N, C-alpha and C positions, 0 to 999 in steps of 0.2 A: 142377130141378138148377141153372139160372142163379140163381134166387131164393136157394137156400141157400147158393150161392157168394158171392152179393152180401153176404148178412148175415154170412158168415164174415169176408169182406174187410173189411167196415165194423168188426167187433168187433176185428179184429186192428190196424186203423188206429187205433182208439182206444187199445188197450193199448200200441201204439208210442208214441203221443202222450203218454199218462201217464208212461210210463217215462222218456221224453226230458225231460219237464217235471220229474220227480223227480230225474234225473241232473244237469240244468243247475242245479238249486236245492240240490244236495248241497253240504254244507259240509265243509271240512277242518279238521283240529284237530291242535294241537302235541302232544298226547299222547292214548292210547288212552283213559284215564279220562275225560277231557272229553267224548270222543265217548259214552261209555255213560252218562254223567250227562245229557247232552243229549238222548239217545234216550229215557231214562227220563222226563225232564222234559216231552217233547212227547206222551208218553202218558198222562201224569197230568193230572187236572182241577184240581189245586191251583193257586191262584193266589198265587204268590209274588212278591214284588218282587226282579228279578233284576238283577245286573250282569253284562254281557257284554262281552268287550273282544277285538278283534282285533289281529293284528299287522300289519306294513307288506306281509306276504305275501297278506293277507286270510284268514288262518287264526284260528280261534278260540283265543285263547291263555288265556282266562279266563272261567268260568261260575261264579256263586255268589250267596248272598243278598247283598242290598245292606245291609251292616253297617258299611261305613266310607264316607267322603267318596271321590269318584272322583280328587280330586287330592290326592295323598299324596306325602310325601318318598319318594325312590327307596328309601332303605335299609328303609322299612316295607312296602314293596310285597311281598316273598316272604311274610311272615307274615300279612298282610291277605288276600293271595289264597288262601292256605292255609285261613285259618278260614272265609272266606265260601264256598269249595268245600266243605270238610268239613261244615260245618254244613248245607249244602244236602244233600249227599249223605245225611248220617244221617236228615235228615227226609224224604227221598223214599223210604227204604227201610223194610221192616217185617219183623218175623218174624225168622227165621233168618239173612237177609242183613243186617238191621240189627244183630243181635247179633255177627255176625262182624266187621262194621267198628268196633263199639265196643270189641271184644276185641283187634283186632289193632294199634290206634292208641293210643300212650301219651299220652291226653288226659284231664285230670282236671277236674270240675267242683267248685270251691270253693263257689260260689253259683249256683243255677238248674240248668238241664238243656238238652239240645239244643233242647227245644221252646221254651224261653225266648228263643231267637235269632229266633224268628218274630214276636216283640214288640218287636224292636229294629230301629231304622232308622239310616240314615247322618246323622241329626241328634242322635243320642244323643252325649254325651261318651265318650270312650274313653281308655284309657292302656295302652301296652304297654311292659313292662320286662322285662330280662334278669335273673332272680332269682339263678341260680347258673350254674354251668358246664353249658352245653347245655341250659338250660332258660329258658322264657320265659312270663310271666303277662300276659293281657290282661283288662282289667275294663271293662264298660260301665255308665255311670251316666246316670240321668234324674231331673231334679229333685232332686238330691242323694241319691237312693236308688241302692244298688248292684243292679243286675238280674242281671248275669250275670258270673261270673269263672272263667276258664279257665286251667290251667297245662298247657303240652305241651313235648315234646321238640323241641329244634331238630334234627332229623333230615331231611337233604334229600330222601332217598327218600320219606318220609312227606309232606312239604311240598309236593313236586312232583307226588305222585302217580304216580310212576313206579318200576319195580324197577331194578336196576343195569344190565341189558341195554338197556332202554329210554333210559336216561340216557346210555348210551354211544353209542346209535344217533342220539340227538338232538344230542349233541356233534359227531359226524361230520357230520350234516347242516347243522348252524350252522357248522361250519369251512368246508365247501363253499360256503356262501352268503357267506362273508367276503369282502368286497372290499378289495384293498389301498388305503390311503389315500395320495393324492398330496401330503399335508401334509408339508412338510420341517421336521423338528424343529430343525435346526440355525439359528441366528440369522444375520442378514448380518453382513459384515465390519464390525468397530468397535461391534457391539452386545453385550449380553450377556443371559443368561436370568433369574438371580436377583439377582446383584449383579455388581459389577466384576470380582470375582475369578473369576466363573464365566463367561469370555468364550471366544471362538473364535479369540483370537490366537495366533500360533505364534512360538515362541522358539527361536533359534538360538545355538550357542555355537562358538567357534573350535576346531579340532582343533589336536593337538600340533605338527603340521607348519607350521601358521600360514597355509597356503595354502587350506584347506578349512574348511567348517562342518558342524555336524550339529545335529539336533533336541536340545533339552534334555530328558534322560530320565534324571535322577538324584534320588533321594530327598532328599539334601541341599539341593536346590534347589527343592524342592516349594512354598516361600513365594514364589517368583518369580511375579508376576501382572501385572506392568505392562512395557510396551515401554520 
C-alpha cells in the first residue's frame, strides 16, 4: 500500500513540475493568429529561417519568414510583417487548410509561388510600391533576376491577422496601457515653435472705456505677431 502510494506521489510530483515548467515558459502573443502559427511551427520539423519580435511587454508581436532586413523604415513595417507572417503560414499548412488561406486572402502571384519564398532571404533586393488605390506590389530580386512578385490588398484586417472584434479588443488594451506624457508641448516665454509668427506671446488691446484691456481676438488683427 505504501509502495503504491509512493509511486503515485512521485508521478504526481513529476506531472506538477512539468506543468509548472510549461506554464513558466508559456509565451503571450499580441494576436490569436500569431499564437496559432507559433504552435504549428513548434510541432513541425521544417527548418525555416524565422523572424521573431517581442514588444516592450514581452509579448510576441511578430513571427514570420526572414524575408526582409530587421532594420526597416517604420512605414514599411506593417507590410513587411504581413508578408513574412502570411508566407510562413501558407508554407506551414497543407490540404484544405492551405486552400482556405489562399482563397480567403486577396494575394496574387505575378512571379513565383508561396514556395518560392523559402528560397528568399533578407539579403535579397526588394521593392515595395503602392500601385493603385488600396493595392501594393512587392518584388524580390537576386543577381538581377526577379524571384517573386506579389500584389496584395492594403486591408488592415488581413495584414494584422485579426477580425474586427479582435482589432477592437487590441485597441482597448493598447489604450489602457497608454501612459500620459509629461512633455509640455508649449514653448517657454519668448521662444517659438516653427517661426517667430508661431509663438506664445500674449497681446492685449485697450477697451473703449480706456481703463481696462482685453486679449486681442479679432479676425482683422490676425497679422499681429510682434510685441
